[in-house]
Every structure is written in structure tokens, then in C-alpha cells.
C-alpha positions as CSV (number, residue, x, y, z in Angstrom):
1,M,-10.8,4.1,20.8
2,S,-8.0,5.5,23.0
3,E,-5.5,8.1,21.5
4,V,-2.4,5.4,21.8
5,E,-4.0,2.9,20.1
6,E,-2.9,2.8,15.9
7,N,-5.0,3.4,13.3
8,R,-4.7,0.0,11.8
9,L,-5.6,-0.9,8.0
10,L,-8.9,-2.9,7.8
11,D,-9.5,-3.3,3.8
12,S,-8.4,-1.6,0.5
13,E,-9.3,-1.6,-2.7
14,F,-8.7,0.4,-5.9
15,Q,-10.1,1.5,-8.9
16,T,-8.6,2.3,-12.1
17,I,-9.8,6.0,-13.0
18,S,-7.3,6.4,-15.9
19,S,-4.9,3.6,-18.0
20,E,-2.9,6.9,-19.8
21,P,-1.6,8.4,-17.7
22,L,-2.3,5.8,-15.3
23,I,-4.3,6.8,-12.3
24,E,-5.6,4.9,-9.7
25,R,-8.0,5.8,-6.7
26,L,-7.1,3.8,-3.7
27,N,-9.7,3.4,-0.6
28,L,-8.2,2.5,2.3
29,E,-10.4,1.4,5.1
30,T,-9.2,2.2,8.8
31,D,-10.4,2.1,12.2
32,L,-10.9,5.9,12.1
33,G,-12.6,6.0,8.6
34,T,-11.6,5.9,5.1
35,I,-8.8,7.4,3.3
36,D,-9.2,8.0,-0.2
37,L,-6.5,8.8,-2.7
38,L,-5.8,9.6,-6.0
39,V,-2.6,7.7,-7.1
40,N,-0.2,8.1,-10.2
41,K,2.5,5.3,-11.4
42,E,5.0,7.0,-9.6
43,A,3.0,7.7,-6.2
44,A,2.7,3.9,-6.7
45,E,6.3,2.9,-7.4
46,F,6.8,4.8,-4.3
47,I,4.4,3.2,-1.9
48,I,5.9,-0.4,-3.5
49,S,9.6,0.7,-2.5
50,V,8.6,1.7,0.8
51,L,6.7,-1.6,1.5
52,L,8.9,-3.8,0.1
53,E,11.7,-2.2,2.1
54,F,9.2,-3.0,5.2
55,L,8.6,-6.4,4.2
56,A,12.4,-6.9,3.6
57,E,13.1,-6.5,7.7
58,G,10.9,-9.7,8.1
59,A,13.0,-12.8,9.7
60,G,11.1,-16.1,10.6
61,E,7.6,-16.3,10.0
62,D,7.3,-12.6,9.1
63,A,9.6,-13.3,6.6
64,P,8.1,-12.3,2.9
65,K,6.9,-15.1,1.4
66,F,7.4,-13.7,-2.5
67,M,10.0,-12.7,-4.5
68,V,10.3,-9.9,-6.7
69,H,11.9,-9.9,-10.1
70,T,12.3,-6.8,-11.9
71,E,14.0,-5.9,-15.8
72,Q,16.4,-2.8,-15.6
């Protein structure tokens, strides 16, 4: 792989480490190897919010195929 190529996400999986407090191990398989992260509730909410912002930019065939409902 050349230096100008991006590191692509190939697969992901998670394993719950603890329910209280909520902690999971997130494994991201990439072109360059595995990224292993411990994620708490706050970090998971941040990741989801960033991904939802990204998906909201999609249009046409790239438009999100789901709706998110939240209770406040």
C-alpha cells in the first residue's frame, strides 16, 4: 500500500466488558491492522453523533436508509 492510500475500515466488532459502568472493547480491522479501543458510554455517544452528522451529508444513493428517534 502506498503512502497516499487511505487506511480503510474492513470490519468491526465489539465485546461488552462491563454493564455498569458500560464499557466495551471495540475492534476495528483496517488495511494497516487492528485498532483496539476501550469505549465508555460517553465515547460511544460521541462516535455515534459524529457518524450521524457524516451520514446526514449523504444525498441520493448515499442518503441514510434509516431514521433515528430519540427521547429527551
